[in-house]
C-alpha positions in Angstrom: -5.9 -2.4 -1.6 -5.5 -4.7 -4.6 -4.4 -2.5 -7.5 -1.0 -3.2 -8.9 0.1 0.4 -8.2 -0.2 -0.2 -4.4 2.9 -1.2 -2.4 3.1 -4.9 -1.8 0.0 -5.5 -4.0 0.9 -9.2 -4.7 1.4 -9.8 -1.0 -2.0 -8.3 -0.2 -3.7 -10.5 -2.8 -1.9 -13.7 -1.5 -2.1 -13.1 2.3 -5.6 -11.7 2.3 -6.6 -14.4 0.0 -5.7 -18.1 -0.5 -2.4 -18.1 1.4 -3.9 -16.4 4.4 -6.9 -18.8 4.4 -4.6 -21.9 4.3 -2.4 -20.5 7.1 -5.5 -19.9 9.2 -6.7 -23.4 8.6 -3.3 -24.8 9.5 -2.4 -22.3 12.2 -1.4 -24.9 14.8 0.8 -26.8 12.3 2.6 -23.6 11.2 3.2 -22.6 14.9 4.4 -26.1 15.7 6.7 -26.2 12.6 8.7 -23.2 13.7 8.3 -23.5 17.4 12.0 -24.3 17.9 12.8 -20.8 17.0 10.6 -19.1 19.5 13.0 -19.3 22.5 15.7 -17.7 20.4 13.4 -14.9 19.4 12.2 -14.2 23.0 15.7 -14.3 24.5 17.0 -11.8 21.9 14.0 -9.5 22.4 14.7 -9.5 26.2 11.2 -8.1 27.0 10.8 -6.1 30.1 7.5 -5.6 32.0 5.8 -2.4 30.7 7.4 -2.3 27.3 5.5 -1.6 24.1 6.0 -4.2 21.3 5.1 -4.2 17.6 4.9 -7.7 16.1 5.2 -7.5 12.3 3.6 -10.2 10.2 2.0 -11.5 13.4 -0.3 -14.0 11.6 -2.5 -15.8 14.0 -0.8 -14.2 17.0 1.3 -16.9 18.7 4.4 -14.6 19.0 2.1 -11.6 19.8 0.5 -13.4 22.7 3.9 -14.6 24.0 5.1 -11.0 24.0 2.0 -9.8 25.7 2.5 -12.3 28.5 6.1 -11.1 28.9 5.4 -7.4 29.1 2.5 -7.8 31.5 -0.5 -5.6 32.1 1.5 -2.4 32.2 2.9 -3.0 28.7 1.2 -3.4 25.4 1.6 -5.4 22.2 0.4 -4.5 18.7 0.3 -7.1 16.0 0.1 -6.2 12.3 -0.7 -8.4 9.4 -2.2 -8.4 5.9 -4.6 -11.3 6.4 -8.1 -10.7 7.6 -8.7 -14.4 8.4 -5.5 -14.8 10.3 -6.2 -11.7 12.4 -9.7 -13.0 13.2 -8.2 -16.1 14.6 -5.5 -14.1 16.4 -8.2 -11.9 18.1 -10.3 -14.9 19.1 -7.3 -16.8 20.7 -6.1 -13.6 22.4 -9.5 -12.9 23.9 -9.7 -16.4 25.2 -6.5 -15.7 27.2 -7.8 -12.3 28.3 -4.7 -10.5 27.0 -4.8 -6.9 26.1 -3.5 -6.8 22.5 -4.2 -4.6 19.5 -4.3 -6.2 16.1 -4.1 -4.1 13.0 -4.8 -5.2 9.4 -2.2 -3.2 7.6 1.1 -3.2 5.6 4.0 -2.5 7.9 5.9 -1.0 4.9 3.6 2.0 4.8 1.3 2.0 7.9 1.4 5.2 9.9 2.5 3.9 13.2 2.9 6.4 16.0 6.4 7.9 15.8 8.5 6.5 18.6 5.6 4.5 19.9 7.3 1.2 20.5 10.3 -0.1 22.4 10.7 -3.3 20.4 9.8 -4.4 16.8 9.5 -8.1 16.6 9.0 -10.6 13.7 9.2 -14.3 13.3 9.8 -14.8 9.6 7.4 -12.0 8.6 9.7 -9.3 7.1 10.9 -11.0 3.9 8.0 -10.0 1.7 8.3 -6.2 1.3 8.4 -4.7 -2.2 10.8 -2.0 -0.9 12.6 -3.4 2.2 14.6 -0.2 2.9 11.5 1.9 3.0 9.7 -0.7 5.1 12.5 -0.9 7.7 12.8 2.9 7.7 9.1 3.0 8.6 9.7 0.5 11.4 12.7 2.5 12.6 10.4 5.6 12.9 8.0 3.6 14.9 10.7 2.8 17.5 11.8 5.1 20.3 15.4 6.3 20.3 17.5 3.3 21.3 14.6 0.9 20.5 15.3 -2.7 19.4 14.6 -4.6 16.2 14.6 -8.4 16.6 13.6 -10.5 13.6 14.1 -14.0 12.2 14.8 -14.5 8.5 15.8 -17.6 6.6 19.4 -18.4 5.6 20.1 -19.4 2.0 18.3 -22.2 0.3 21.1 -24.7 0.6 21.0 -24.3 4.4 17.3 -25.2 4.5 16.5 -28.8 3.5 13.0 -28.3 4.8 12.5 -26.1 1.7 14.9 -27.2 -1.0 14.4 -30.9 -0.4 10.6 -30.7 -0.7 10.9 -28.5 -3.7 13.2 -30.9 -5.4 10.7 -33.7 -4.9 7.8 -31.6 -6.1 9.5 -30.5 -9.4 10.7 -33.7 -11.1 12.7 -33.2 -14.2 12.9 -29.4 -13.7 15.4 -27.1 -12.0 14.4 -26.6 -8.3 12.6 -23.3 -7.9 15.1 -20.7 -6.6 14.4 -17.4 -4.9 14.5 -14.3 -7.1 18.1 -13.2 -7.6 17.2 -9.6 -7.4 15.9 -9.7 -3.8 12.2 -9.5 -4.7 9.8 -10.7 -2.0 10.3 -14.3 -1.2 11.0 -16.4 2.0 14.7 -16.0 1.2 14.9 -12.3 0.2 16.9 -11.5 3.3 19.1 -14.6 3.3 22.3 -12.7 2.4 23.9 -11.1 5.4 25.4 -8.4 3.4 22.0 -7.4 2.0 20.5 -7.4 5.5 23.2 -5.1 6.8 22.9 -2.8 3.7 19.1 -2.6 4.0 19.1 -1.9 7.8 22.0 0.6 7.6 20.1 2.5 4.8 16.9 2.4 6.9 18.7 4.1 9.8 19.4 1.2 12.2 22.7 0.9 14.0 24.5 -2.0 15.7 23.2 -4.6 13.2 24.1 -8.1 14.1 23.2 -11.5 12.7 23.4 -14.8 14.6 23.0 -18.1 12.9 20.5 -20.4 14.6 19.4 -23.9 13.6 16.2 -25.8 14.6 14.2 -28.6 13.0 11.1 -27.8 11.1 8.4 -30.2 12.2 5.8 -31.1 9.5 3.6 -33.6 11.4 3.5 -36.6 13.8 4.1 -39.1 11.0 4.4 -39.3 7.2 0.6 -39.7 6.7 0.0 -36.7 8.9 2.6 -34.6 7.1 1.9 -35.4 3.5 -1.5 -33.8 3.3 -0.2 -30.7 5.0 2.8 -30.4 2.6 0.6 -31.2 -0.5 -1.7 -28.3 0.6 1.1 -26.0 1.3 2.5 -26.6 -2.2 -0.8 -27.0 -4.0 0.2 -24.5 -6.7 3.2 -26.6 -7.8 1.2 -29.9 -7.8 -1.6 -28.3 -9.8 0.8 -27.8 -12.7 1.3 -31.6 -13.0 -0.8 -34.0 -14.9 -2.6 -36.6 -12.8 -0.2 -39.6 -13.2 2.8 -37.3 -12.5 1.1 -35.7 -9.5 0.4 -39.1 -8.0 4.0 -40.1 -8.5 5.3 -36.9 -7.0 3.0 -37.2 -3.9 4.3 -40.8 -3.4 7.9 -39.5 -3.6 7.0 -36.7 -1.2 5.6 -39.2 1.3 8.7 -41.3 1.0 10.9 -38.3 1.7 8.8 -37.4 4.6 9.1 -41.0 5.9 12.9 -40.7 5.6 12.8 -37.7 7.9 10.4 -39.3 10.5 11.8 -39.6 14.0 9.4 -41.7 16.1 8.1 -39.7 19.0 9.4 -36.5 17.6 7.6 -36.2 14.3 8.6 -35.5 10.7 11.6 -33.2 11.1 13.8 -31.4 8.5 16.9 -29.3 9.2 16.5 -25.6 8.9 18.7 -22.5 9.5 17.7 -18.9 10.1 19.4 -15.6 10.9 18.5 -14.0 14.2 18.9 -10.3 13.3 19.1 -7.6 16.0 19.6 -3.9 15.6 18.8 -0.6 17.3 17.7 2.9 16.5 20.2 5.6 17.5 19.8 6.7 21.1 
């Protein structure tokens, strides 16, 4: 599924390619970075024993496993993601915990989920990359039972997320800081506008749409030396565009900025802000 005529073709190519490989190699770092948001997501989901949960963009399965522990042996959790390698690691870690979880390699925008097959649709920063978000959320609404719950985290605007804009400023000297596409194309910030979130979810058939602002630090490593290699790998595409002297200068500036955000004993931490979005299907 790599032809440009396919939905989310670019996302397939990235997440089932280099991006997915890097996220698999750095799975523990990614989970640690966003771990502060996990309690907010779980509390909003309000899992009950026996419920059926769909985790969209499940990656290596940290949120999927947490949901499986919450719903117990009488419930069931399905994780869906584009990345073969991330799902391989998710399956291995889930098997090690002896949890009964189904992992699907698929695109949540178009996958034929069983109609009404889930009580909860969950996602930690995994729903911002759809080519056609209204169609995608309509597909997820069909997968929920009447009165089912949608609980997702998406990022707030760029100026509310120094973990992203500060690093991008350092990595793009003499240029305008890369900004998310203004037309809402897939990007980490495609659902950062509350009005757009409400419009998309309303059109997809959800009701009682609510957004709650939540803020937690993003943790990039134990210390600047630990964090700089991770950030350089995460933004390797931007660094590759620079000549060698500029790249060395930029990496030095990156390390200095990471050092300025180092809190001994807590790690390298940057402020971040997300929307906790909840909604229901009509009962």
